[in-house]
C-alpha positions as CSV (number, residue, x, y, z in Angstrom):
1,M,9.1,-55.0,-1.5
2,H,8.9,-51.7,0.0
3,C,5.6,-50.9,1.4
4,S,4.1,-47.6,2.9
5,A,1.6,-46.3,4.4
6,T,0.3,-44.9,1.0
7,S,1.1,-47.9,-1.2
8,M,-1.9,-49.7,1.0
9,L,-4.2,-47.5,-0.2
10,P,-6.3,-47.4,-3.3
11,R,-4.7,-45.2,-6.2
12,W,-7.4,-42.8,-6.1
13,E,-7.2,-42.4,-2.8
14,V,-3.1,-41.7,-2.5
15,A,-3.5,-38.9,-5.8
16,M,-6.7,-37.4,-3.3
17,T,-4.4,-37.0,-0.6
18,E,-1.5,-35.7,-2.2
19,A,-3.7,-33.0,-3.8
20,E,-5.1,-32.2,-0.7
21,Q,-1.6,-31.2,0.7
22,Q,-1.0,-28.8,-2.0
23,V,-4.0,-27.0,-2.6
24,M,-5.5,-27.2,1.1
25,P,-4.6,-24.4,3.4
26,E,-3.6,-25.3,6.8
27,P,-7.2,-25.5,9.0
28,R,-7.3,-22.9,11.1
29,R,-6.8,-24.0,14.8
30,V,-10.1,-23.7,17.1
31,T,-9.6,-21.7,19.9
32,R,-11.3,-21.8,23.2
33,L,-13.5,-18.7,24.4
34,I,-13.3,-17.6,28.1
35,R,-15.7,-15.7,30.4
36,L,-14.6,-12.5,32.5
37,K,-13.8,-14.5,35.4
38,E,-11.5,-16.8,33.7
39,V,-9.9,-13.9,32.4
40,Q,-9.8,-12.2,35.4
41,Y,-7.9,-14.6,36.9
42,R,-5.6,-15.4,34.2
43,V,-4.2,-11.4,33.8
44,G,-5.0,-10.9,37.6
45,L,-6.8,-7.8,36.7
46,G,-10.5,-6.5,38.3
47,R,-13.5,-6.3,35.8
48,S,-13.4,-2.5,35.5
49,T,-9.5,-2.1,34.6
50,I,-10.2,-5.0,32.0
51,Y,-13.1,-2.8,30.6
52,R,-11.2,0.7,31.0
53,W,-8.2,-0.7,29.2
54,M,-10.3,-1.9,26.3
55,A,-11.8,1.1,25.5
56,E,-8.0,2.4,25.6
57,G,-6.9,-0.1,23.3
58,K,-4.6,-1.7,25.8
59,F,-6.8,-4.9,26.1
60,P,-7.9,-7.3,23.8
61,K,-11.8,-7.1,23.1
62,P,-14.5,-9.8,23.6
63,I,-16.4,-11.7,20.8
64,Q,-20.3,-10.7,21.4
65,L,-22.0,-14.2,22.3
66,G,-25.3,-13.0,22.1
67,G,-27.5,-10.7,24.3
68,Y,-25.1,-9.3,26.8
69,A,-22.8,-12.2,27.1
70,V,-19.1,-12.0,25.7
71,A,-15.8,-14.0,25.8
72,W,-12.3,-13.8,25.0
73,A,-10.4,-16.0,22.7
74,Q,-7.9,-17.7,24.7
75,E,-5.4,-17.1,22.2
76,D,-5.9,-13.3,22.4
77,I,-5.6,-13.5,26.4
78,D,-2.6,-15.6,25.8
79,G,-1.1,-13.5,23.1
80,W,-1.7,-10.2,25.4
81,I,-0.1,-12.0,28.5
82,A,3.2,-13.2,26.5
83,T,3.5,-9.3,25.1
84,R,3.5,-8.1,28.9
85,L,6.2,-10.9,29.9
86,G,8.4,-10.0,26.9
């Protein structure tokens, strides 16, 4: 007798799992937010250059965290670095 992982589950769980695979979109990956000091370290630029390039549309904009606190999505910074390398 063939025994798979899904055959060990009750029938309603198997049906639900198959339906979820067809209907549920792929979950959005949660990105890490990084602060200015780490952005500066990763890209090798100073604060004033980062903010000037943001104003010129040459650098990703940060996410407002509240008050004056901002952070950048790690994937945005990684993408920006990748475009510079390639």
